[in-house]
C-alpha positions in Angstrom: 6.7 -16.3 -17.2 6.2 -12.6 -16.4 9.9 -12.2 -15.6 10.7 -13.5 -19.1 8.4 -10.9 -20.7 9.9 -8.1 -18.5 13.4 -9.2 -19.3 12.6 -9.4 -23.0 11.1 -5.9 -22.9 14.1 -4.5 -21.0 16.5 -6.1 -23.4 14.6 -4.9 -26.5 14.7 -1.3 -25.1 18.5 -1.7 -24.5 18.2 -1.1 -20.7 19.8 -4.5 -19.8 22.0 -6.8 -21.6 21.6 -10.1 -19.7 18.3 -11.4 -18.2 17.8 -10.5 -14.5 17.0 -13.3 -12.1 14.5 -11.2 -10.2 13.9 -13.4 -7.2 17.5 -14.7 -6.8 19.1 -11.3 -6.2 19.0 -9.3 -2.9 18.9 -6.1 -5.0 15.9 -7.0 -7.1 13.8 -9.4 -5.0 12.5 -6.8 -2.5 11.6 -4.2 -5.1 9.8 -6.9 -7.1 7.7 -8.0 -4.2 7.0 -4.4 -3.1 5.8 -3.6 -6.6 3.5 -6.6 -6.5 2.1 -5.7 -3.1 1.6 -2.1 -4.3 -0.2 -3.3 -7.4 -2.4 -5.5 -5.3 -3.4 -2.7 -2.9 -3.9 -0.1 -5.7 -7.1 -1.4 -7.0 -8.9 -1.4 -3.7 -7.6 2.1 -2.9 -8.7 3.3 -6.4 -12.2 1.9 -5.8 -12.5 3.8 -2.5 -11.3 7.1 -4.1 -13.6 6.6 -7.1 -16.6 6.1 -4.8 -15.6 9.3 -3.0 -15.5 11.3 -6.3 -18.8 9.9 -7.3 -20.3 10.9 -3.9 -19.7 14.6 -4.6 -23.0 16.3 -5.5 -23.0 18.1 -8.9 -25.2 20.9 -7.5 -22.3 22.0 -5.3 -20.1 22.5 -8.4 -23.0 24.4 -10.1 -23.4 26.7 -7.1 -19.6 27.3 -7.0 -19.4 28.1 -10.7 -22.3 30.6 -10.3 -20.3 32.2 -7.5 -17.4 32.5 -9.8 -15.1 29.6 -8.8 -13.0 28.1 -11.6 -12.2 24.4 -11.9 -9.0 24.6 -9.8 -10.7 26.4 -6.9 -13.6 23.9 -7.1 -11.1 21.0 -6.9 -9.2 22.4 -3.9 -12.1 24.0 -2.0 -14.8 21.5 -2.7 -13.6 18.1 -4.0 -10.6 17.6 -1.8 -12.3 18.4 1.5 -15.2 16.1 0.6 -13.0 13.1 -0.4 -10.4 13.7 2.3 -12.0 11.1 4.8 -12.1 8.5 2.0 -8.5 9.2 1.1 -7.6 8.8 4.7 -9.4 5.5 4.9 -7.6 4.3 1.8 -4.2 5.4 3.1 -4.7 3.7 6.5 -5.9 0.5 4.9 -3.0 0.5 2.4 -0.4 1.1 5.2 -1.9 -1.7 7.3 -2.2 -4.0 4.3 1.4 -3.3 3.3 2.7 -4.0 6.8 0.7 -7.2 7.1 1.7 -8.5 3.7 2.6 -12.1 4.2 1.5 -14.5 1.5 3.2 -12.5 -1.3 6.5 -12.6 0.4 6.1 -16.3 1.4 5.1 -17.4 -2.0 7.5 -15.3 -4.0 10.7 -15.5 -1.9 10.1 -17.4 1.4 12.0 -14.6 3.1 15.2 -15.0 1.0 17.6 -14.4 -0.6 19.7 -13.9 2.6 16.6 -13.1 4.6 16.3 -9.7 2.7 12.6 -10.1 2.2 11.6 -11.3 5.7 8.8 -9.1 7.0 7.6 -8.8 10.6 4.6 -11.0 9.8 6.9 -13.7 8.2 9.1 -13.5 11.3 6.1 -14.0 13.5 5.0 -16.9 11.4 8.4 -18.6 11.6 8.7 -17.9 15.3 5.3 -19.3 16.1 4.9 -22.2 13.8 8.4 -23.2 12.6 10.3 -22.8 15.9 7.1 -23.4 18.1 7.7 -20.3 20.3 4.0 -19.4 20.5 4.3 -17.0 23.5 7.1 -15.0 21.8 5.2 -14.9 18.5 2.1 -13.8 20.4 4.0 -11.0 22.2 5.5 -9.8 18.9 2.0 -9.8 17.4 0.6 -7.7 20.2 3.5 -5.2 19.8 2.7 -5.1 16.0 -1.0 -4.5 16.8 -0.1 -1.7 19.2 2.3 -0.1 16.6 -0.4 -0.3 13.9 -3.0 1.2 16.3 -0.7 4.1 17.1 0.2 4.6 13.5 -3.5 4.6 12.5 -4.4 7.0 15.3 -1.7 9.5 14.1 -2.7 9.1 10.5 -6.3 9.8 11.5 -5.3 12.8 13.5 -3.2 14.3 10.7 -5.9 13.7 8.1 -8.9 14.7 10.3 -11.1 17.5 9.2 -10.2 20.5 11.4 -13.8 21.8 11.3 -15.2 18.8 13.1 
C-alpha cells in the first residue's frame, strides 16, 4: 500500500514514469529496508537526545549569558559537552540495533532478491535453524558479539569526555 502511495507521489512529481517494484529489484530493496530500519531507530534516538537536552539546567545558560556568552558559544561550550554521553549512548545503540536488524529484512525481503539483503543475523538464523548447523551458527554469533563489543568499545573511547 505504501509503495503505491510513494510511486504515485514520484510519478506526480515527474521523477519516475513507471511504478517501481521496490522489493523485487536488487537496486531498490536494500535502500528500502535500510530506510525502514533507520526510521525505526530514529524515534528511540530522538527520545534519548530530547531527554539529554531537557536535563541541561537553565541556570547554567543564565550564568553563561551574564558572563557574555552568546547562543552559539552556549551551544558549543555548554550544551554539546553535557549531551555528549547521551549522544554516544544513542549512537552505540543505533549501530548495534542496525547490525542486529533481522525481522525487518526477514519480513520484507526474506534475504532476496538474489541474496542482496541477507544480513549477518539472517545468515546466522539460516545456518542455525534452516540448515541445522548449530555449532557453526553459535560460532558466528560469538564472533559477531566480539565485533560489536570491540566496535562499542572504540565508539565509547572516541566519544568519551577527555576531562574524566
